[in-house]
Steps between C-alpha positions, in 0.01 A plus 500: 500500500164455330264228623412220258220578254304204635575254780322201652650358817387170654646426843492217750609666826563168676406138446134445588408870505345514153580695185449875470515730198555861402488660156641842419484720192786752495538456876131554582325204664205396285425162663599334826384218719356647816689278741187305596480316168786252521529256214629145555625475141664754272254441212191634679703794634613588148145463364360728772771756423421498127125531570563802724728658238234450231236657724724800568573551130132460408398757760762747377409444134126537557567835665694611192224398259717230339 
């Protein structure tokens, strides 16, 4: 079975623990909260995930001359 082309997963392990995130492109992790950065609300967790994804894509694209 092929992994999804792109996946963002936001999780709340238990009440009061804080939100975590992971983003994968074709199964490869491209962004993840480090475990220390726990977010009280899902919005800031999602925003941090998107910012990390954008940084990863920018870094990859600048290396390709695009």
